[in-house]
C-alpha atoms as one frame of an Amber mdcrd trajectory, in Angstrom:
protein
 157.131  84.490  49.883 159.331  86.626  52.185 158.643  88.602  55.112 158.753
  92.553  54.442 160.457  93.052  57.513 163.697  90.864  58.043 163.332  88.556
  54.520 162.352  85.548  56.281 161.197  82.855  53.917 157.133  82.386  54.683
 154.711  79.432  54.135 151.831  81.203  52.101 149.166  80.599  55.602 151.182
  82.460  57.957 149.660  85.401  58.947 152.394  86.891  61.525 156.714  86.017
  60.396 157.760  82.878  62.896 161.277  85.021  63.047 160.671  88.819  63.877
 157.150  88.592  64.594 155.742  91.283  61.957 152.312  90.721  60.862 152.315
  89.329  57.247 150.746  92.137  54.818 149.503  90.852  51.712 147.160  93.937
  50.643 148.533  97.371  48.810 147.012 100.128  51.201 143.560 101.356  50.800
 141.437 103.655  53.161 139.453 100.750  54.104 142.598  98.249  55.302 143.645
 101.157  56.843 140.986 102.238  58.742 140.930  98.661  59.931 144.752  98.905
  60.937 143.932 101.443  63.406 140.746 100.215  64.932 142.566  96.748  65.174
 145.950  97.904  66.518 144.696 100.725  69.320 141.089  99.590  69.630 140.956
  95.927  69.716 139.980  94.444  73.340 142.811  92.136  72.502 145.104  94.973
  72.037 147.141  96.069  74.448 146.793  99.639  74.716 142.646  98.702  75.839
 144.022  96.137  77.886 146.872  98.572  79.249 144.229 101.431  79.721 141.769
  99.347  81.926 144.487  98.041  84.114 146.149 101.389  84.618 142.588 101.519
  86.861 142.263  98.131  88.531 145.625  97.291  88.732 148.230  99.961  87.837
 151.246  98.152  90.299 150.679  95.119  87.557 151.167  97.318  84.779 154.016
  98.972  86.409 155.987  96.564  87.945 155.419  94.291  84.862 157.204  96.832
  82.584 160.340  97.288  85.545 160.401  93.699  86.041 161.366  92.890  82.418
 157.583  91.621  81.453 157.261  93.820  78.030 154.343  92.069  76.077 151.712
  92.260  77.993 151.050  95.976  77.862 151.586  99.046  75.874 155.492 100.498
  77.153 155.640 103.862  78.382 156.676 105.711  75.820 154.100 104.393  73.319
 151.281 104.999  76.238 152.757 108.607  76.426 152.754 109.076  72.920 149.453
 108.776  72.042 148.807 110.979  75.904 150.881 113.655  74.393 148.584 113.175
  70.419 145.167 114.076  72.158 146.183 116.181  75.048 147.922 118.311  72.065
 144.020 118.055  70.121 142.768 119.613  73.173 145.418 122.456  73.154 143.814
 123.237  69.065 140.366 123.425  70.562 141.160 125.749  73.238 143.698 128.317
  70.611 140.290 127.898  68.189 137.804 128.554  71.264 140.147 131.299  72.939
 138.150 133.825  72.816 135.128 131.975  75.083 137.314 130.395  77.485 137.761
 132.351  81.135 140.802 131.837  82.962 139.484 134.195  85.417 138.394 131.369
  87.468 138.032 132.813  91.144 136.323 136.393  89.388 139.458 138.395  90.417
 139.348 141.048  87.596 142.887 139.811  87.080 142.792 137.724  83.747 144.534
 141.010  81.621 146.912 140.795  78.335 149.574 138.819  80.770 147.072 135.657
  81.379 146.454 135.520  77.415 150.730 136.198  76.604 151.221 133.318  78.914
 148.376 130.675  77.802 149.654 131.341  74.386 153.189 130.046  75.112 151.887
 127.361  77.142 149.900 126.154  74.146 153.104 126.166  72.376 155.148 124.280
  73.995 152.576 122.300  76.143 153.891 118.735  75.407 157.572 119.654  76.222
 155.498 121.129  79.691 153.684 118.202  80.028 156.980 116.180  80.063 158.538
 117.881  82.555 156.381 116.996  85.330 157.127 113.722  85.253 160.783 113.792
  86.498 159.322 117.031  88.899 156.854 113.816  90.043 159.887 111.433  90.261
 161.586 113.463  92.230 159.066 114.181  94.987 158.438 110.590  95.564 161.780
 110.146  96.973 160.391 108.837 100.324 158.202 106.604  98.548 158.532 102.858
  97.446 161.046 102.462  99.798 160.206  98.720  99.929 160.634  98.421  95.704
 163.870 100.198  96.001 162.774 102.255  92.543 165.744 103.913  91.551 165.771
 107.633  89.576 164.945 105.907  85.907 162.089 103.636  87.664 160.139 106.105
  89.439 160.694 108.021  85.999 158.226 105.185  84.285 156.277 105.153  87.516
 155.049 108.801  86.633 155.270 108.408  82.866 152.445 105.946  82.732 150.813
 108.000  85.726 150.781 111.078  84.024 150.103 109.815  80.599 146.660 107.627
  81.971 145.649 110.838  83.716 145.503 112.781  80.293 143.701 110.201  78.572
 141.350 109.290  80.888 140.469 113.177  81.154 140.138 113.398  77.379 136.181
 112.861  76.601 135.108 115.165  79.803 137.598 117.364  78.153 135.661 117.777
  74.956 132.948 117.592  75.864 133.681 120.938  77.974 134.710 122.403  75.540
 132.254 122.257  72.760 129.797 122.494  75.260 130.328 124.979  77.801 133.855
 126.366  77.084 133.353 129.014  79.841 133.515 126.758  81.929 136.712 124.593
  80.735 139.338 127.016  83.627 137.119 125.398  86.426 136.979 122.128  85.258
 140.680 121.931  84.602 141.366 122.763  88.742 138.752 119.931  89.127 140.792
 117.767  86.614 144.112 118.514  88.821 142.457 117.752  91.678 141.954 114.064
  90.174 145.314 113.956  88.854 146.407 114.087  92.824 144.006 111.784  93.822
 145.064 109.283  90.855 148.382 109.995  91.587 148.225 108.674  95.115 145.950
 105.773  94.357 149.193 104.614  92.081 152.061 105.254  95.119 149.670 102.774
  97.538 149.317  99.968  94.809 152.651  99.905  94.114 154.137 100.923  97.666
 151.835  98.582  99.866 152.452 101.207 102.506 149.143 101.534 104.701 148.020
 103.591 107.631 149.820 106.189 109.074 153.129 105.754 107.156 151.031 105.642
 103.723 149.150 108.914 104.704 152.645 110.750 105.734 154.807 109.876 102.757
 151.354 110.684 100.337 150.884 113.732 101.921 154.270 114.635 101.737 154.646
 114.003  98.037 151.789 115.897  97.416 153.594 118.838  99.049 156.937 118.391
  97.656 155.450 118.365  94.066 152.931 120.783  94.466 155.810 123.220  95.475
 158.196 122.358  92.574 154.973 122.746  90.564 154.460 126.278  91.290 158.316
 127.212  90.915 158.639 125.480  87.300 155.090 127.334  86.301 156.716 130.976
  87.441 159.566 129.826  84.564 157.019 130.743  81.874 156.052 134.370  82.771
 159.802 135.192  83.960 160.704 134.029  80.116 158.170 136.122  78.741 159.461
 138.911  81.325 162.927 138.488  80.399 162.155 138.644  76.560 159.855 141.900
  76.767 157.348 139.532  75.235 155.551 140.830  78.439 155.550 143.720  80.970
 154.215 144.307  84.465 151.761 146.584  82.949 150.306 143.700  81.214 149.580
 142.293  84.736 146.890 145.036  85.737 143.334 143.983  85.986 141.092 144.578
  82.775 138.797 147.004  82.778 135.399 146.663  84.102 136.778 143.041  85.765
 134.961 142.519  89.266
């Protein structure tokens, strides 16, 4: 028999092709073996996804430094990991769209959740994947004073925060689902807490990779958080400005809704 991927001659007892490493597939696709392939690929304890997910909690510096240094088979690569995160975050955005009438984005009860908020959120849902990806180079730019001992270039910093943001998105997925199905009106407040968790986890990753300690680490971590926050707020203004310029919203839409407190 021949490998279906590279055409190399195989013995009948081979499970993997010794030439290209592809798994030998002998059966036609059925629902049963398709489901088995999904479970084996993503949820097997020996699988790189599970190993990557666990180790990004316990030893993120190993996962990230291994990839940067050229060790690519032990853990899931950052692009694939980000792809899974984006797929699941897309499902969250879909649920938020379906439950939009139950969501309350006026977190601080200011009475300013007018038509502008709804239109901005609709626009954000449509482009949430691109917005999420855009935060990665922003974080990389904000970390210019970190990792001095590692001498990372910009692309390597992008890898650091690709893993970091993807992992953040993955570990808030289940809690987000629970909140949306049980208490959707509290989701906006929960989202604020997840932002805090993103800062905490990102700082943890920076600490593990940079190996800075004491005042030096605190100063650089605070500077990173401050710079990222400023860049985040600046880019967050882009969406409402675009909507204003295109006429999708007007200044009148920012007026408080009737009955607001």
